DSSP file (Angstrom, degrees, kcal/mol; ACC not computed):
  #  RESIDUE AA STRUCTURE BP1 BP2  ACC     N-H-->O    O-->H-N    N-H-->O    O-->H-N    TCO  KAPPA ALPHA  PHI   PSI    X-CA   Y-CA   Z-CA
    1    1 A M     >        0   0    0      0, 0.0     4,-2.1     0, 0.0     5,-0.2   0.000 360.0 360.0 360.0 -38.7   15.4  -39.9   -4.8
    2    2 A K  H  >  +     0   0    0      1,-0.2     4,-2.1     2,-0.2     5,-0.1   0.911 360.0  50.9 -63.0 -40.0   12.9  -40.1   -2.0
    3    3 A R  H  > S+     0   0    0      2,-0.2     4,-2.6     1,-0.2    -1,-0.2   0.886 107.3  52.9 -63.5 -39.1   12.1  -36.4   -2.4
    4    4 A V  H  > S+     0   0    0      1,-0.2     4,-2.7     2,-0.2    -1,-0.2   0.921 109.5  49.0 -63.0 -44.3   11.5  -36.9   -6.2
    5    5 A L  H  X S+     0   0    0     -4,-2.1     4,-2.4     2,-0.2    -1,-0.2   0.887 110.6  50.4 -62.2 -40.0    9.1  -39.7   -5.5
    6    6 A I  H  X S+     0   0    0     -4,-2.1     4,-2.5     2,-0.2    -2,-0.2   0.924 111.2  49.0 -64.5 -43.9    7.2  -37.6   -2.9
    7    7 A V  H  X S+     0   0    0     -4,-2.6     4,-2.5     2,-0.2    -2,-0.2   0.924 112.4  47.4 -59.8 -46.0    7.0  -34.7   -5.4
    8    8 A V  H  X S+     0   0    0     -4,-2.7     4,-2.4     1,-0.2    -1,-0.2   0.909 112.1  50.3 -64.4 -40.0    5.7  -37.0   -8.1
    9    9 A L  H  X S+     0   0    0     -4,-2.4     4,-2.3     2,-0.2    -2,-0.2   0.910 110.5  49.8 -63.3 -42.3    3.2  -38.6   -5.7
   10   10 A V  H  X S+     0   0    0     -4,-2.5     4,-2.5     1,-0.2    -2,-0.2   0.918 110.7  49.8 -63.1 -44.7    1.9  -35.1   -4.6
   11   11 A L  H  X S+     0   0    0     -4,-2.5     4,-2.7     2,-0.2     5,-0.2   0.901 110.1  50.6 -62.2 -41.4    1.5  -34.0   -8.2
   12   12 A V  H  X S+     0   0    0     -4,-2.4     4,-2.6     2,-0.2    -1,-0.2   0.916 111.2  47.9 -61.9 -43.1   -0.5  -37.2   -9.0
   13   13 A V  H  X S+     0   0    0     -4,-2.3     4,-2.8     2,-0.2     5,-0.2   0.908 112.4  49.8 -63.9 -42.3   -2.7  -36.6   -6.1
   14   14 A I  H  X S+     0   0    0     -4,-2.5     4,-2.9     2,-0.2     5,-0.2   0.938 112.9  45.8 -61.2 -48.4   -3.2  -32.9   -7.1
   15   15 A V  H  X S+     0   0    0     -4,-2.7     4,-2.8     2,-0.2    -2,-0.2   0.915 114.6  48.1 -62.1 -43.6   -4.1  -33.9  -10.6
   16   16 A A  H  X S+     0   0    0     -4,-2.6     4,-2.5    -5,-0.2     5,-0.2   0.926 114.2  46.1 -65.2 -44.0   -6.4  -36.7   -9.5
   17   17 A A  H  X S+     0   0    0     -4,-2.8     4,-2.6     2,-0.2    -2,-0.2   0.925 114.6  46.8 -65.8 -43.7   -8.2  -34.4   -7.0
   18   18 A M  H  X S+     0   0    0     -4,-2.9     4,-2.8    -5,-0.2     6,-0.2   0.940 112.6  50.4 -63.5 -45.2   -8.5  -31.6   -9.5
   19   19 A G  H  X>S+     0   0    0     -4,-2.8     5,-2.7    -5,-0.2     6,-0.7   0.912 113.4  45.2 -57.9 -44.9   -9.8  -33.9  -12.2
   20   20 A Y  H ><5S+     0   0    0     -4,-2.5     3,-0.8     3,-0.2    -1,-0.2   0.930 114.5  48.0 -65.9 -43.8  -12.4  -35.4   -9.8
   21   21 A W  H 3<5S+     0   0    0     -4,-2.6    -2,-0.2     1,-0.2    -1,-0.2   0.881 112.6  48.9 -64.7 -39.4  -13.5  -32.0   -8.6
   22   22 A R  H 3<5S-     0   0    0     -4,-2.8    -1,-0.2    -5,-0.2    -2,-0.2   0.510 116.7-113.0 -80.8  -4.9  -13.8  -30.6  -12.1
   23   23 A G  T <<5S+     0   0    0     -3,-0.8    -3,-0.2    -4,-0.6    15,-0.2   0.705  74.1 135.4  83.9  20.1  -15.8  -33.6  -13.3
   24   24 A W  S   <S-     0   0    0     -5,-2.7    11,-4.6    -6,-0.2     2,-0.3   0.787  80.3  -0.2 -71.6 -27.7  -13.2  -35.0  -15.6
   25   25 A F  E     -A   34   0A   0     -6,-0.7     2,-0.3     9,-0.3     9,-0.2  -0.981  65.5-151.5-154.6 162.5  -14.0  -38.5  -14.2
   26   26 A S  E     -A   33   0A   0      7,-2.3     7,-2.7    -2,-0.3     2,-0.5  -0.940  12.1-135.2-136.0 158.4  -16.1  -40.1  -11.6
   27   27 A V  E     +A   32   0A   0     -2,-0.3     2,-0.2     5,-0.2     5,-0.2  -0.953  35.1 148.2-118.7 130.9  -15.8  -43.2   -9.5
   28   28 A S  E >   -A   31   0A   0      3,-2.5     3,-1.6    -2,-0.5    -2,-0.0  -0.801  64.0 -77.7-143.9-173.9  -18.7  -45.7   -9.0
   29   29 A N  T 3  S+     0   0    0      1,-0.3     3,-0.1    -2,-0.2    -2,-0.0   0.768 127.9  57.3 -63.2 -24.1  -19.3  -49.4   -8.5
   30   30 A Q  T 3  S-     0   0    0      1,-0.3     2,-0.3     3,-0.0    -1,-0.3   0.477 118.3-106.6 -85.7  -3.1  -18.6  -50.0  -12.1
   31   31 A G  E <   -A   28   0A   0     -3,-1.6    -3,-2.5     2,-0.1     2,-0.5  -0.843  61.7 -20.9 116.7-153.5  -15.2  -48.4  -11.9
   32   32 A V  E     -A   27   0A   0     -2,-0.3     2,-0.5    -5,-0.2    -5,-0.2  -0.853  53.1-161.6-101.5 124.3  -13.8  -45.1  -13.1
   33   33 A Q  E     -A   26   0A   0     -7,-2.7    -7,-2.3    -2,-0.5     2,-0.4  -0.930  10.0-146.9-107.4 126.9  -15.6  -43.2  -15.9
   34   34 A V  E     -A   25   0A   0     -2,-0.5     2,-0.9    -9,-0.2    -9,-0.3  -0.780   3.5-155.5 -94.3 131.4  -13.7  -40.6  -17.8
   35   35 A N     >  +     0   0    0    -11,-4.6     4,-1.7    -2,-0.4     3,-0.3  -0.777  18.7 173.5-104.6  85.2  -15.6  -37.5  -19.1
   36   36 A A  H  > S+     0   0    0     -2,-0.9     4,-2.5     1,-0.2    -1,-0.2   0.801  74.3  58.1 -64.3 -31.0  -13.3  -36.5  -21.9
   37   37 A E  H  > S+     0   0    0      2,-0.2     4,-2.3     1,-0.2    -1,-0.2   0.892 105.5  48.9 -68.9 -40.4  -15.7  -33.8  -23.1
   38   38 A K  H  > S+     0   0    0     -3,-0.3     4,-2.4     2,-0.2     5,-0.2   0.917 112.0  49.8 -64.8 -43.1  -15.6  -32.0  -19.8
   39   39 A F  H  X S+     0   0    0     -4,-1.7     4,-2.8     1,-0.2    -2,-0.2   0.928 110.6  49.7 -58.4 -46.6  -11.8  -32.1  -19.7
   40   40 A K  H  X S+     0   0    0     -4,-2.5     4,-2.8     1,-0.2     5,-0.2   0.898 110.2  50.6 -62.9 -40.5  -11.7  -30.7  -23.2
   41   41 A E  H  X S+     0   0    0     -4,-2.3     4,-2.6     2,-0.2    -1,-0.2   0.931 112.9  45.7 -59.9 -46.8  -14.0  -27.9  -22.3
   42   42 A D  H  X S+     0   0    0     -4,-2.4     4,-2.5     2,-0.2     5,-0.2   0.904 113.7  49.2 -63.9 -41.6  -12.0  -26.9  -19.3
   43   43 A K  H  X S+     0   0    0     -4,-2.8     4,-2.6    -5,-0.2    -2,-0.2   0.921 113.2  46.4 -64.3 -44.6   -8.7  -27.2  -21.2
   44   44 A D  H  X S+     0   0    0     -4,-2.8     4,-2.4     2,-0.2    -2,-0.2   0.909 112.8  50.1 -64.4 -42.0  -10.0  -25.0  -24.1
   45   45 A S  H  X S+     0   0    0     -4,-2.6     4,-2.2    -5,-0.2    -2,-0.2   0.928 113.5  44.8 -62.3 -45.8  -11.5  -22.4  -21.7
   46   46 A F  H  X S+     0   0    0     -4,-2.5     4,-2.6     1,-0.2     5,-0.2   0.916 112.6  51.9 -65.0 -42.3   -8.2  -22.2  -19.8
   47   47 A S  H  X S+     0   0    0     -4,-2.6     4,-2.5     1,-0.2    -2,-0.2   0.901 110.0  49.0 -59.7 -42.3   -6.2  -22.0  -23.0
   48   48 A K  H  X S+     0   0    0     -4,-2.4     4,-2.1     2,-0.2    -1,-0.2   0.926 112.4  47.8 -64.5 -45.1   -8.3  -19.2  -24.3
   49   49 A T  H  X S+     0   0    0     -4,-2.2     4,-2.3     1,-0.2    -2,-0.2   0.913 112.5  49.0 -64.2 -42.7   -8.0  -17.2  -21.1
   50   50 A I  H  X S+     0   0    0     -4,-2.6     4,-2.7     1,-0.2    -1,-0.2   0.908 109.6  51.7 -64.4 -42.6   -4.2  -17.7  -21.0
   51   51 A R  H  X S+     0   0    0     -4,-2.5     4,-2.2     2,-0.2    -1,-0.2   0.903 110.4  48.9 -62.6 -38.8   -3.8  -16.6  -24.6
   52   52 A E  H  X S+     0   0    0     -4,-2.1     4,-2.1     2,-0.2    -2,-0.2   0.925 113.3  46.2 -65.2 -43.8   -5.8  -13.4  -23.9
   53   53 A K  H  X S+     0   0    0     -4,-2.3     4,-2.4     1,-0.2    -2,-0.2   0.891 111.6  52.4 -66.6 -37.5   -3.8  -12.6  -20.8
   54   54 A T  H  X S+     0   0    0     -4,-2.7     4,-2.3     2,-0.2    -2,-0.2   0.897 108.7  50.0 -63.8 -40.9   -0.5  -13.4  -22.7
   55   55 A K  H  X S+     0   0    0     -4,-2.2     4,-1.8     2,-0.2    -1,-0.2   0.916 111.4  49.0 -64.4 -41.7   -1.5  -11.0  -25.5
   56   56 A A  H  X S+     0   0    0     -4,-2.1     4,-2.2     1,-0.2    -2,-0.2   0.902 110.0  51.7 -62.6 -41.4   -2.3   -8.3  -23.0
   57   57 A L  H  X S+     0   0    0     -4,-2.4     4,-2.8     1,-0.2     5,-0.2   0.890 105.6  54.6 -63.3 -39.7    1.0   -8.8  -21.3
   58   58 A R  H  X S+     0   0    0     -4,-2.3     4,-2.2     1,-0.2    -1,-0.2   0.930 109.5  48.4 -59.6 -43.8    2.8   -8.5  -24.6
   59   59 A G  H  X S+     0   0    0     -4,-1.8     4,-2.3     2,-0.2    -2,-0.2   0.904 110.8  50.3 -62.7 -42.4    1.2   -5.1  -25.1
   60   60 A K  H  X S+     0   0    0     -4,-2.2     4,-2.5     2,-0.2    -2,-0.2   0.918 110.1  49.7 -63.3 -43.6    2.1   -4.0  -21.6
   61   61 A V  H  X S+     0   0    0     -4,-2.8     4,-2.4     2,-0.2    -1,-0.2   0.908 110.2  50.9 -61.3 -41.8    5.7   -5.0  -22.1
   62   62 A A  H  X S+     0   0    0     -4,-2.2     4,-2.0     1,-0.2    -1,-0.2   0.901 110.7  49.4 -62.7 -40.5    5.8   -3.1  -25.3
   63   63 A G  H  X S+     0   0    0     -4,-2.3     4,-2.4     2,-0.2    -2,-0.2   0.896 110.5  50.2 -64.8 -40.6    4.4    0.0  -23.6
   64   64 A L  H  X S+     0   0    0     -4,-2.5     4,-2.4     2,-0.2    -2,-0.2   0.883 108.1  53.1 -64.6 -38.0    7.0   -0.3  -20.8
   65   65 A R  H  X S+     0   0    0     -4,-2.4     4,-0.8     2,-0.2    -2,-0.2   0.929 110.1  47.7 -63.3 -43.0    9.7   -0.6  -23.4
   66   66 A K  H >< S+     0   0    0     -4,-2.0     3,-0.8     1,-0.2     4,-0.3   0.913 112.2  49.6 -62.4 -43.7    8.5    2.6  -25.0
   67   67 A T  H >< S+     0   0    0     -4,-2.4     3,-1.2     1,-0.2    -1,-0.2   0.870 105.4  57.7 -64.0 -36.7    8.3    4.3  -21.6
   68   68 A S  H >< S+     0   0    0     -4,-2.4     3,-1.6     1,-0.3    -1,-0.2   0.663  86.2  80.2 -70.0 -16.1   11.8    3.3  -20.7
   69   69 A E  T << S+     0   0    0     -3,-0.8    -1,-0.3    -4,-0.8    -2,-0.2   0.774  86.9  57.7 -61.1 -26.2   13.2    5.0  -23.7
   70   70 A G  T <  S+     0   0    0     -3,-1.2    -1,-0.3    -4,-0.3    -2,-0.2   0.548  90.3  93.5 -83.8  -6.2   13.0    8.3  -21.9
   71   71 A L    <   -     0   0    0     -3,-1.6     2,-0.3    -4,-0.1    66,-0.0  -0.401  59.1-156.1 -83.0 162.6   15.3    7.1  -19.1
   72   72 A T    >>  -     0   0    0     -2,-0.1     3,-0.9     4,-0.0     4,-0.9  -0.917  45.2 -11.3-134.2 162.1   19.0    7.5  -18.9
   73   73 A G  H 3> S-     0   0    0     -2,-0.3     4,-2.1     1,-0.2     3,-0.2  -0.146 122.4  -2.7  60.0-136.0   22.0    5.9  -17.3
   74   74 A D  H 3> S+     0   0    0      1,-0.2     4,-2.9     2,-0.2     5,-0.2   0.862 131.3  57.8 -60.0 -39.3   21.5    3.3  -14.5
   75   75 A E  H <> S+     0   0    0     -3,-0.9     4,-2.5     1,-0.2    -1,-0.2   0.923 109.1  45.0 -60.5 -43.0   17.8    3.7  -14.5
   76   76 A R  H  X S+     0   0    0     -4,-0.9     4,-2.7     2,-0.2    -1,-0.2   0.904 112.9  50.6 -68.0 -40.0   17.6    2.8  -18.2
   77   77 A A  H  X S+     0   0    0     -4,-2.1     4,-2.1     2,-0.2    -2,-0.2   0.914 112.1  47.1 -63.5 -41.9   20.0   -0.1  -17.8
   78   78 A Q  H  X S+     0   0    0     -4,-2.9     4,-2.3     2,-0.2    -2,-0.2   0.920 113.5  48.5 -65.2 -45.0   18.0   -1.5  -14.9
   79   79 A A  H  X S+     0   0    0     -4,-2.5     4,-2.2    -5,-0.2    -2,-0.2   0.900 110.8  50.9 -62.0 -41.5   14.7   -1.1  -16.8
   80   80 A E  H  X S+     0   0    0     -4,-2.7     4,-2.3     2,-0.2    -1,-0.2   0.899 109.3  51.1 -63.3 -42.5   16.2   -2.8  -19.9
   81   81 A K  H  X S+     0   0    0     -4,-2.1     4,-1.9     1,-0.2    -2,-0.2   0.916 111.9  46.5 -61.3 -44.5   17.4   -5.7  -17.8
   82   82 A E  H  X S+     0   0    0     -4,-2.3     4,-2.3     1,-0.2    -2,-0.2   0.858 110.4  52.8 -67.7 -35.6   14.0   -6.2  -16.2
   83   83 A L  H  X S+     0   0    0     -4,-2.2     4,-2.5     2,-0.2    -1,-0.2   0.896 107.2  52.2 -67.0 -39.9   12.3   -5.9  -19.6
   84   84 A V  H  X S+     0   0    0     -4,-2.3     4,-2.2     2,-0.2    -2,-0.2   0.924 109.9  49.5 -60.9 -43.7   14.5   -8.7  -21.0
   85   85 A Q  H  X S+     0   0    0     -4,-1.9     4,-2.4     1,-0.2    -2,-0.2   0.916 110.5  50.1 -61.2 -42.8   13.6  -10.9  -18.0
   86   86 A L  H  X S+     0   0    0     -4,-2.3     4,-2.5     1,-0.2    -2,-0.2   0.904 110.4  49.6 -62.0 -41.2    9.9  -10.2  -18.7
   87   87 A E  H  X S+     0   0    0     -4,-2.5     4,-2.2     2,-0.2    -1,-0.2   0.877 109.7  51.6 -65.8 -36.4   10.3  -11.1  -22.4
   88   88 A T  H  X S+     0   0    0     -4,-2.2     4,-2.0     2,-0.2    -2,-0.2   0.930 111.3  47.0 -64.6 -44.9   12.0  -14.3  -21.4
   89   89 A K  H  X S+     0   0    0     -4,-2.4     4,-2.4     1,-0.2    -2,-0.2   0.885 109.7  54.4 -63.1 -38.2    9.2  -15.2  -19.1
   90   90 A H  H  X S+     0   0    0     -4,-2.5     4,-2.4     1,-0.2    -1,-0.2   0.919 107.5  49.8 -62.5 -42.4    6.7  -14.3  -21.8
   91   91 A E  H  X S+     0   0    0     -4,-2.2     4,-2.2     2,-0.2    -1,-0.2   0.880 108.7  52.8 -62.3 -38.5    8.5  -16.7  -24.2
   92   92 A R  H  X S+     0   0    0     -4,-2.0     4,-2.5     2,-0.2    -1,-0.2   0.907 108.5  50.5 -62.1 -41.6    8.3  -19.4  -21.5
   93   93 A I  H  X S+     0   0    0     -4,-2.4     4,-2.3     2,-0.2    -2,-0.2   0.922 108.3  52.2 -61.4 -44.4    4.5  -18.8  -21.2
   94   94 A E  H  X S+     0   0    0     -4,-2.4     4,-1.8     1,-0.2    -1,-0.2   0.910 110.8  47.7 -59.2 -42.7    4.2  -19.1  -25.0
   95   95 A N  H  X S+     0   0    0     -4,-2.2     4,-2.1     1,-0.2    -1,-0.2   0.897 110.7  51.2 -64.6 -40.1    6.0  -22.5  -24.9
   96   96 A Q  H  X S+     0   0    0     -4,-2.5     4,-2.9     1,-0.2    -1,-0.2   0.863 105.7  55.7 -66.2 -34.5    3.9  -23.7  -22.0
   97   97 A I  H  X S+     0   0    0     -4,-2.3     4,-2.1     2,-0.2    -1,-0.2   0.919 107.6  49.7 -63.6 -42.2    0.7  -22.8  -23.9
   98   98 A Q  H  X S+     0   0    0     -4,-1.8     4,-0.9     1,-0.2    -2,-0.2   0.910 112.4  47.2 -60.8 -42.3    1.9  -25.0  -26.8
   99   99 A E  H  X S+     0   0    0     -4,-2.1     4,-1.0     1,-0.2     3,-0.5   0.893 109.2  55.3 -64.8 -39.1    2.6  -27.8  -24.3
  100  100 A L  H >< S+     0   0    0     -4,-2.9     3,-0.5     1,-0.2    -2,-0.2   0.887 102.3  55.4 -61.9 -40.4   -0.8  -27.2  -22.8
  101  101 A E  H 3< S+     0   0    0     -4,-2.1    -1,-0.2     1,-0.2    -2,-0.2   0.786 115.4  39.2 -65.1 -26.5   -2.6  -27.6  -26.1
  102  102 A Q  H 3< S+     0   0    0     -4,-0.9    -1,-0.2    -3,-0.5    -2,-0.2   0.542  95.0 111.6 -96.5  -9.5   -1.0  -31.0  -26.5
  103  103 A A    <<  -     0   0    0     -4,-1.0     2,-0.1    -3,-0.5    -3,-0.0  -0.323  53.7-148.1 -71.7 144.4   -1.3  -32.1  -22.9
  104  104 A G    >>  -     0   0    0     -2,-0.1     4,-1.8     1,-0.0     3,-0.8  -0.320  43.1 -80.3 -94.7-172.9   -3.5  -34.9  -21.7
  105  105 A Q  H 3> S+     0   0    0      1,-0.2     4,-0.7     2,-0.2   -86,-0.1   0.812 126.4  61.4 -60.0 -31.2   -5.3  -35.1  -18.4
  106  106 A D  H 34 S+     0   0    0      1,-0.2     4,-0.3     2,-0.1    -1,-0.2   0.844 116.1  28.4 -68.7 -32.3   -2.1  -36.4  -16.8
  107  107 A K  H <> S+     0   0    0     -3,-0.8     4,-2.3     2,-0.1     5,-0.2   0.617 100.2  83.5-101.5 -16.5   -0.1  -33.2  -17.5
  108  108 A F  H  X S+     0   0    0     -4,-1.8     4,-2.9     1,-0.2     5,-0.2   0.902  87.8  52.3 -59.8 -45.7   -2.8  -30.6  -17.6
  109  109 A G  H  X S+     0   0    0     -4,-0.7     4,-2.2     1,-0.2    -1,-0.2   0.920 112.9  44.3 -59.9 -46.9   -3.0  -30.0  -13.8
  110  110 A G  H  > S+     0   0    0     -4,-0.3     4,-2.4     2,-0.2    -1,-0.2   0.904 115.5  47.1 -64.2 -42.8    0.7  -29.3  -13.5
  111  111 A L  H  X S+     0   0    0     -4,-2.3     4,-3.0     2,-0.2     5,-0.2   0.896 111.8  51.4 -66.1 -39.8    0.9  -27.1  -16.5
  112  112 A K  H  X S+     0   0    0     -4,-2.9     4,-2.4    -5,-0.2    -2,-0.2   0.931 112.6  45.8 -62.3 -45.2   -2.2  -25.2  -15.4
  113  113 A Q  H  X S+     0   0    0     -4,-2.2     4,-2.1    -5,-0.2    -2,-0.2   0.927 115.1  46.6 -64.5 -46.0   -0.7  -24.6  -12.0
  114  114 A D  H  X S+     0   0    0     -4,-2.4     4,-2.4     2,-0.2    -2,-0.2   0.904 113.4  48.5 -64.9 -43.1    2.7  -23.6  -13.4
  115  115 A L  H  X S+     0   0    0     -4,-3.0     4,-2.7     2,-0.2     5,-0.2   0.916 110.8  51.0 -62.6 -43.6    1.2  -21.3  -16.0
  116  116 A S  H  X S+     0   0    0     -4,-2.4     4,-2.2    -5,-0.2    -2,-0.2   0.919 112.5  45.7 -62.1 -43.5   -1.0  -19.6  -13.5
  117  117 A K  H  X S+     0   0    0     -4,-2.1     4,-2.4     2,-0.2    -1,-0.2   0.906 112.2  50.6 -67.4 -41.1    1.9  -19.0  -11.2
  118  118 A T  H  X S+     0   0    0     -4,-2.4     4,-2.6     2,-0.2    -2,-0.2   0.925 110.8  50.1 -61.9 -44.7    4.2  -17.7  -14.0
  119  119 A L  H  X S+     0   0    0     -4,-2.7     4,-2.6     2,-0.2    -2,-0.2   0.903 109.5  50.2 -62.0 -41.2    1.4  -15.3  -15.1
  120  120 A E  H  X S+     0   0    0     -4,-2.2     4,-2.4    -5,-0.2    -1,-0.2   0.928 111.3  49.4 -59.7 -45.1    1.0  -14.0  -11.6
  121  121 A D  H  X S+     0   0    0     -4,-2.4     4,-2.5     1,-0.2    -2,-0.2   0.916 112.6  47.0 -61.7 -43.5    4.8  -13.4  -11.3
  122  122 A V  H  X S+     0   0    0     -4,-2.6     4,-2.6     2,-0.2    -1,-0.2   0.909 112.1  49.7 -64.9 -43.5    4.9  -11.6  -14.7
  123  123 A E  H  X S+     0   0    0     -4,-2.6     4,-2.1     2,-0.2    -1,-0.2   0.899 112.5  47.9 -64.7 -38.7    1.9   -9.4  -13.8
  124  124 A Q  H  X S+     0   0    0     -4,-2.4     4,-2.4     2,-0.2    -2,-0.2   0.925 112.0  49.3 -67.0 -43.2    3.5   -8.5  -10.5
  125  125 A K  H  X S+     0   0    0     -4,-2.5     4,-2.7     1,-0.2    -2,-0.2   0.886 110.1  51.3 -63.1 -38.8    6.8   -7.7  -12.1
  126  126 A I  H  X S+     0   0    0     -4,-2.6     4,-2.7     2,-0.2    -1,-0.2   0.913 109.7  49.9 -62.9 -42.4    5.0   -5.5  -14.7
  127  127 A A  H  X S+     0   0    0     -4,-2.1     4,-2.2     2,-0.2    -2,-0.2   0.920 112.6  47.2 -63.8 -42.0    3.2   -3.6  -11.9
  128  128 A E  H  X S+     0   0    0     -4,-2.4     4,-2.5     2,-0.2    -2,-0.2   0.926 113.9  46.9 -62.9 -45.5    6.6   -3.1  -10.1
  129  129 A L  H  X S+     0   0    0     -4,-2.7     4,-2.7     2,-0.2     5,-0.2   0.879 110.3  53.0 -66.2 -37.7    8.3   -2.0  -13.2
  130  130 A T  H  X S+     0   0    0     -4,-2.7     4,-2.2     2,-0.2    -1,-0.2   0.938 111.2  46.4 -60.0 -48.1    5.5    0.4  -14.2
  131  131 A A  H  X S+     0   0    0     -4,-2.2     4,-2.1     1,-0.2    -2,-0.2   0.907 113.3  49.9 -61.0 -43.1    5.7    2.0  -10.7
  132  132 A S  H  X S+     0   0    0     -4,-2.5     4,-2.0     1,-0.2    -2,-0.2   0.906 110.9  48.4 -63.5 -42.2    9.4    2.3  -11.0
  133  133 A L  H  X S+     0   0    0     -4,-2.7     4,-1.9     1,-0.2    -1,-0.2   0.870 109.2  53.2 -66.4 -37.2    9.3    3.8  -14.4
  134  134 A E  H  X S+     0   0    0     -4,-2.2     4,-1.5     2,-0.2    -1,-0.2   0.901 109.3  48.9 -66.5 -38.7    6.7    6.3  -13.3
  135  135 A K  H  X S+     0   0    0     -4,-2.1     4,-1.1     1,-0.2    -2,-0.2   0.899 109.4  53.3 -62.8 -39.8    9.0    7.4  -10.4
  136  136 A G  H  < S+     0   0    0     -4,-2.0    -2,-0.2     1,-0.2    -1,-0.2   0.841 107.6  50.7 -65.5 -32.8   11.8    7.7  -12.9
  137  137 A K  H  < S+     0   0    0     -4,-1.9    -1,-0.2     1,-0.2    -2,-0.2   0.852 104.3  58.1 -72.5 -33.4    9.8   10.0  -15.1
  138  138 A E  H  <        0   0    0     -4,-1.5    -1,-0.2     1,-0.3    -2,-0.2   0.780 360.0 360.0 -66.7 -27.2    8.9   12.2  -12.1
  139  139 A K     <        0   0    0     -4,-1.1    -1,-0.3    -3,-0.2    -2,-0.1   0.501 360.0 360.0 -70.7 360.0   12.5   12.9  -11.3
């Protein structure tokens, strides 16, 4: 329970720090002023970037699937397994994008961080699989 509270506290601090740094709100003698327009701009910009990257990833996965068709045996089975994992992660990203579009300032920071990490993981996995498939073709 103590660990959960610490994690929640850390997330709140991260969101608050990121929001302050990005200009979503400011603190003055009169209290806290929220700049909803700045938040909306940042959210829309990030959503657009993520959608573009997701579309590109979908194309890369389709290309890898086509490339893997020339493989046989264990190499093909391994490639198919990795492609299924990539497609699962891609679906997760799509779901997170939908959550992001509905998220308020309180959830945006965590979703942005999680989406960015998931995209990095998928891009790295695609690069590894591409290299692996190219080696398989050379044999």
